[in-house]
C-alpha positions as CSV (number, residue, x, y, z in Angstrom):
1,X,0.5,-0.8,-22.4
2,X,1.8,2.7,-21.4
3,X,-1.7,3.7,-19.8
4,X,-1.8,0.4,-18.0
5,X,1.5,0.7,-16.3
6,X,0.6,4.4,-15.5
7,X,-2.6,3.7,-13.9
8,X,-1.0,0.9,-11.7
9,X,1.4,3.1,-9.7
10,X,-1.5,5.8,-9.6
11,X,-3.7,3.6,-7.4
12,X,-1.1,3.3,-4.4
13,X,0.5,6.6,-5.1
14,X,3.6,5.7,-2.6
15,X,4.5,8.7,-0.2
16,X,7.8,7.1,0.4
17,X,9.1,4.2,2.6
18,X,6.0,4.5,4.7
19,X,3.6,2.1,2.1
20,X,6.5,-0.1,2.0
21,X,6.1,-1.9,5.0
22,X,2.5,-2.5,5.0
23,X,2.6,-4.2,1.6
24,X,5.2,-6.8,3.1
25,X,2.7,-7.1,6.2
26,X,0.7,-10.6,6.1
27,X,-2.9,-10.8,5.9
28,X,-3.3,-11.6,9.3
29,X,-1.2,-8.7,10.5
30,X,-3.2,-6.3,8.3
31,X,-6.5,-7.3,9.8
32,X,-4.9,-7.4,13.3
33,X,-3.8,-3.6,12.8
34,X,-6.5,-1.9,10.6
35,X,-5.9,1.2,12.7
36,X,-2.1,1.5,11.8
37,X,-3.1,1.5,8.0
38,X,-5.8,3.9,8.5
39,X,-3.4,6.3,10.2
40,X,-1.0,6.0,7.4
């Protein structure tokens, strides 16, 4: 169980408050601004 929890956060390694907004964005917004995610 410890390994599973450790692997999860490693997948999206948060750099700070930056990765937070993209996660809340809707699928439409993500597809509408793919360049924004690429830049971040």
